[in-house]
C-alpha positions as MATLAB code, in Angstrom:
seq = 'XXXXXXXXXXXXXXXXXXXXXXXXXXXXXXXXXXXXXXXXXXXXXXXXXXXXXXXXXXXXXXXXXXXXXXXXXXXXXXXXXXXXXXXXXXXXXXXXXXXXXXXXXXXXXXXXXXXXXXXXXXXXXXXXXXXXXXXXXXXXXXXXXXXXXXXXXXXXXXXXXXXXXXXXXXXXXXXXXXXXXXXXXXXXXXXXXXXXXXXXXXXXXXXXXXXXXXXXXXXXXXXXXXXXXXXXXXXXXXXXXXXXXXXXXXXXXXXXXXXXXXXXXXXXXXXXXXXXXXXXXXXXXXXXXXXXXXXXXXXXXXXXXXXXXXXXXXXXXXXXXXXXXXXXXXXXX';
ca = [
     -21.475   39.077   -4.834;
     -24.424   38.720   -2.491;
     -23.735   36.675    0.612;
     -19.937   36.679    0.110;
     -17.835   36.895    3.263;
     -14.325   36.004    4.317;
     -14.360   33.116    6.841;
     -13.297   34.181   10.304;
     -10.022   32.833   11.663;
     -10.614   31.264   15.061;
      -7.971   30.424   17.631;
      -4.446   31.574   18.341;
      -2.883   28.771   16.309;
      -4.975   29.645   13.259;
      -3.875   33.287   13.514;
      -0.240   32.222   13.802;
      -0.684   30.025   10.728;
      -2.220   32.970    8.839;
       0.685   35.216    9.862;
       3.169   32.544    8.783;
       1.517   32.195    5.376;
       1.418   35.979    4.816;
       5.129   36.261    5.578;
       5.860   33.309    3.296;
       3.850   34.953    0.500;
       5.931   38.127    0.745;
       9.225   36.230    0.920;
       8.336   33.946   -1.983;
       7.515   36.908   -4.228;
      10.810   38.675   -3.490;
      12.768   35.405   -3.797;
      11.124   34.629   -7.143;
      12.168   38.021   -8.519;
      15.716   37.554   -7.251;
      16.010   34.051   -8.759;
      14.741   35.384  -12.077;
      16.789   38.590  -12.266;
      19.954   37.683  -10.373;
      22.425   40.544  -10.013;
      20.035   42.966  -11.710;
      17.411   42.381   -9.004;
      17.608   45.778   -7.251;
      18.059   47.809  -10.400;
      15.065   46.319  -12.189;
      12.661   45.982   -9.254;
      13.164   49.319   -7.464;
      10.256   51.027   -9.310;
       7.664   48.466   -8.184;
       9.088   46.021   -5.612;
       7.460   47.367   -2.437;
       4.040   48.043   -4.007;
       3.953   44.700   -5.829;
       5.061   42.766   -2.739;
       2.359   44.369   -0.593;
      -0.250   43.718   -3.297;
       0.716   40.066   -3.714;
       0.780   39.509    0.049;
      -2.676   41.067    0.449;
      -4.169   39.053   -2.422;
      -2.596   35.830   -1.108;
      -3.774   36.427    2.473;
      -7.370   37.120    1.440;
      -7.329   34.129   -0.928;
      -6.006   31.778    1.743;
      -8.645   32.936    4.244;
     -11.461   32.750    1.695;
     -10.543   29.218    0.634;
     -10.512   27.970    4.230;
      -6.808   27.213    4.443;
      -6.896   27.616    8.242;
      -9.581   25.060    9.004;
      -6.949   22.314    9.070;
      -4.532   21.644   11.917;
      -0.802   21.414   11.197;
      -0.591   18.511   13.639;
      -2.759   16.466   11.223;
      -1.453   17.763    7.888;
      -2.244   15.322    5.085;
      -2.525   15.076    1.311;
      -5.876   16.831    1.551;
      -4.111   19.845    3.062;
      -1.507   19.764    0.303;
      -4.264   19.790   -2.306;
      -5.935   22.734   -0.533;
      -2.615   24.626   -0.516;
      -2.108   23.826   -4.208;
      -5.512   25.283   -5.087;
      -5.106   28.372   -2.888;
      -1.619   29.181   -4.208;
      -2.760   28.735   -7.802;
      -5.720   31.075   -7.306;
      -3.589   33.694   -5.517;
      -0.905   33.715   -8.229;
      -3.527   33.828  -11.003;
      -5.378   36.736   -9.390;
      -2.173   38.707   -8.862;
      -1.098   38.099  -12.457;
      -4.424   39.421  -13.741;
      -4.255   42.496  -11.511;
      -0.669   43.268  -12.530;
      -1.516   42.779  -16.215;
      -4.415   45.216  -15.979;
      -2.273   47.736  -14.079;
       1.072   47.532  -15.875;
       0.675   45.061  -18.750;
       3.477   43.188  -16.906;
       6.003   45.483  -18.591;
       8.243   45.839  -15.546;
       8.083   42.282  -14.201;
       9.280   39.197  -16.113;
       6.322   36.898  -16.748;
       8.267   33.769  -15.727;
       8.525   35.218  -12.209;
       5.011   34.060  -11.409;
       5.789   30.429  -12.283;
       8.820   30.563   -9.984;
       6.720   32.244   -7.303;
       4.074   29.506   -7.582;
       6.640   26.768   -6.933;
       8.323   28.645   -4.093;
       5.099   29.517   -2.275;
       3.793   25.964   -2.593;
       6.974   24.651   -0.947;
       7.081   27.395    1.691;
       3.492   26.731    2.799;
       3.478   22.936    2.587;
       6.999   22.251    3.844;
       6.606   23.641    7.385;
       3.245   21.895    7.849;
       4.582   18.465    6.960;
       7.829   19.080    8.857;
       5.746   19.828   11.961;
       3.755   16.634   11.514;
       6.957   14.653   11.041;
       8.316   16.198   14.245;
       5.176   15.295   16.224;
       4.541   11.809   14.794;
       8.066   10.690   13.993;
       6.834    9.497   10.573;
       4.748   10.604    7.614;
       2.592    7.492    7.266;
      -0.547    9.558    7.774;
       0.104   11.652    4.683;
      -0.651    8.764    2.329;
      -3.877    7.646    4.027;
      -6.573   10.296    4.239;
      -8.346    8.315    6.998;
      -5.181    7.861    9.073;
      -6.131   10.431   11.700;
      -9.509    8.760   12.304;
      -7.793    5.494   13.257;
      -7.943    4.290   16.860;
      -4.767    5.412   18.704;
      -3.149    2.504   20.571;
      -0.141    1.659   22.725;
       1.756   -1.597   22.261;
       3.232   -3.613   25.128;
       6.272   -5.429   23.779;
       8.942   -4.377   21.265;
       9.703   -7.718   19.620;
       8.796   -9.507   16.408;
       5.044   -9.252   17.000;
       5.256   -5.498   17.407;
       7.339   -5.269   14.234;
       4.801   -7.309   12.237;
       1.854   -5.329   13.604;
       3.503   -1.989   12.802;
       4.262   -3.157    9.264;
       0.630   -4.181    8.827;
      -0.626   -0.830   10.122;
       1.396    1.040    7.482;
      -1.099   -0.123    4.868;
      -3.964    2.233    3.958;
      -7.361    1.209    5.274;
      -6.235   -0.368    8.554;
      -8.041    0.668   11.723;
      -5.286    1.365   14.263;
      -2.585    4.010   14.718;
       0.285    3.011   17.032;
       1.508    6.083   18.930;
       3.927    4.444   21.360;
       5.445    1.210   22.658;
       6.098   -0.011   26.211;
       8.786   -2.607   26.893;
      10.527   -4.085   29.926;
      13.944   -4.125   28.254;
      15.663   -0.873   29.354;
      18.060   -1.035   26.385;
      15.130   -0.569   23.985;
      13.616    2.463   25.726;
      14.345    5.571   23.682;
      14.709    3.657   20.415;
      12.216    3.538   17.542;
      10.530    0.744   15.609;
       9.296    1.932   12.212;
       9.274    5.467   13.553;
       7.235    4.627   16.670;
       9.103    5.375   19.932;
       9.658    2.840   22.718;
       8.608    5.217   25.479;
       8.937    3.433   28.820;
       8.374    0.217   30.759;
       4.780   -1.085   31.160;
       4.907   -0.063   34.832;
       5.037    3.600   33.678;
       1.789    3.294   31.712;
       0.071    6.022   33.725;
       2.856    8.548   33.081;
       2.922    7.743   29.369;
      -0.857    8.093   29.003;
      -0.783   11.458   30.791;
       2.065   12.687   28.598;
       0.223   11.668   25.437;
      -3.010   13.193   26.718;
      -1.324   16.563   27.204;
      -0.025   16.263   23.652;
      -3.536   15.614   22.329;
      -2.856   11.943   21.518;
      -4.538   10.001   24.314;
      -4.507    6.255   23.483;
      -7.818    4.392   23.418;
      -6.499    0.823   23.505;
      -3.594   -1.098   25.014;
      -2.445   -4.025   22.877;
      -0.135   -6.788   24.112;
       2.525   -7.702   21.532;
       4.240  -10.373   23.633;
       2.923  -13.954   23.623;
       4.883  -14.817   26.773;
       3.027  -12.213   28.802;
       0.215  -13.890   30.743;
      -1.300  -14.445   34.169;
      -0.546  -11.822   36.805;
       1.137   -9.475   34.307;
      -1.943   -9.431   32.076;
      -4.253   -8.890   35.046;
      -2.148   -5.908   36.126;
      -2.232   -4.439   32.616;
      -5.998   -4.950   32.516;
      -6.398   -3.046   35.776;
      -4.148   -0.228   34.554;
      -5.925   -0.010   31.200;
      -9.346    0.187   32.827;
      -8.084    2.824   35.271;
      -7.139    5.041   32.316;
     -10.288    4.385   30.282;
      -8.652    2.001   27.790;
      -9.522   -1.492   26.626;
      -6.968   -4.309   26.551;
      -6.328   -6.774   23.742;
      -3.607   -8.803   22.041;
      -2.165   -8.198   18.589;
      -2.763  -11.072   16.129;
      -0.325  -13.966   16.077;
       2.464  -13.737   13.503;
       0.739  -16.403   11.407;
      -2.410  -14.253   11.248;
      -0.807  -11.398    9.306;
      -1.528  -11.293    5.596;
       1.249  -11.911    3.137;
       2.139   -9.423    0.412;
      -0.402  -10.750   -2.091;
      -3.236  -10.627    0.401;
      -2.194   -7.176    1.581;
      -2.562   -5.856   -1.945;
      -6.154   -7.069   -2.062;
      -8.297   -4.073   -1.088;
     -11.217   -6.370   -0.261;
      -9.222   -8.230    2.397;
     -10.363   -7.754    5.979;
      -8.545   -5.441    8.333;
      -6.080   -6.763   10.880;
      -7.965   -6.885   14.194;
      -6.525   -7.477   17.686;
      -7.633  -10.501   19.690;
      -9.662  -10.043   22.875;
      -8.153  -11.070   26.202;
      -9.162  -14.663   26.982;
      -9.708  -16.249   30.401;
      -6.501  -18.227   29.894;
      -4.557  -14.961   29.676;
      -5.760  -13.930   33.117;
      -5.369  -17.348   34.734;
      -1.868  -17.929   33.413;
      -2.853  -21.508   32.558;
      -5.359  -23.315   30.301;
      -8.959  -22.976   31.449;
     -10.211  -26.067   33.299;
     -13.217  -27.658   31.624;
     -15.802  -28.913   34.096;
     -17.233  -32.421   33.765;
     -20.868  -31.465   34.264;
     -22.165  -35.059   34.007;
     -19.912  -36.147   36.854;
     -20.985  -33.116   38.885;
     -24.671  -33.916   38.333;
     -24.117  -37.529   39.447;
     -22.379  -36.265   42.593;
     -25.093  -33.756   43.575;
     -28.429  -35.031   42.244;
     -30.657  -36.403   45.028;
     -28.077  -35.611   47.738;
     -28.197  -33.297   50.735;
     -25.758  -30.408   50.077;
     -24.357  -27.853   52.535;
     -22.724  -24.707   51.152;
     -20.593  -22.692   53.589;
     -19.913  -19.030   52.948;
     -23.037  -18.965   50.819;
     -23.511  -15.202   51.303;
     -20.382  -14.265   49.341;
     -19.850  -13.859   45.607;
     -18.291  -17.301   45.097;
     -20.673  -18.981   47.522;
     -23.681  -17.419   45.809;
     -22.508  -18.669   42.428;
     -21.945  -22.168   43.861;
     -25.510  -22.184   45.233;
     -26.873  -21.155   41.847;
     -24.936  -23.875   40.036;
     -25.781  -26.590   42.560;
     -29.478  -25.684   42.579;
     -29.592  -26.486   38.891;
     -28.334  -30.015   39.510;
     -31.441  -31.081   41.483;
     -30.098  -31.813   45.010;
     -32.523  -33.363   47.535;
     -31.924  -30.495   49.977;
     -29.680  -27.439   49.774;
     -28.551  -25.814   53.026;
     -26.888  -22.385   53.004;
     -24.515  -21.413   55.826;
     -22.820  -18.076   56.352;
];
């Protein structure tokens, strides 16, 4: 066919995956014959075993490469990858069956062998991929949601009820966040898991955790507080740490904000979204509301002196006072 070419395999990992699949193809073919023939395996297969195994392995390898089986990454194996494996294995087995029929009329090899081979090869290609993802993620949530890997990776601060509710909400397809780790001050929780997500360290070790995840290819983009009692100085410190590592800081929704089961089943319902950090979170107290009418009555028509007027706070005071129509405004610094 004009313009036909086998896609090139790029990268060491892709070559290792191709080698793995070729070995699995050979093993699955031999295992299928053994399962079909039992004790008569060697006696009945000796005339063709080596040649047929090499032929099936070659056909499978070329088929897998041609159908782009190595464009995916095992780390992000999903249902789409399983479907791709299903198609590639089906084509490889069908092609081999046709070739063997034309060459030998399948007189030496039981026809049911190919059905057994199809099942074995499907399991031997898909199983290691999903086992690797399970090992890396600690769960297989991403397999059910094809958009899971495009979600924003986040770290949670707090391993209590709010974290539990947020993790449950994020298990639903269509949500926008993927929790990759939890930080908590309670040393007894470090090393444990909540819904498959590890409690990795205390919040003070944020920098070490981010670096570890970055080396693993899972750098978090957001830091979400899952502890309502955390406020004031602690929040300011987390904000500084988050900004230092290129992350934004927010709070997970309150427990009352999470949808119930009926609402969760509604595909038109809005996604769960974290709350932004409010001024009250940084102050550690409710924000004081200024009585601007009283301020205007105090300043309007009066002579006002502002000391330290050259600084940031002094400059802002001058700007605010100037808008209240003082008789004179003197700046001292």
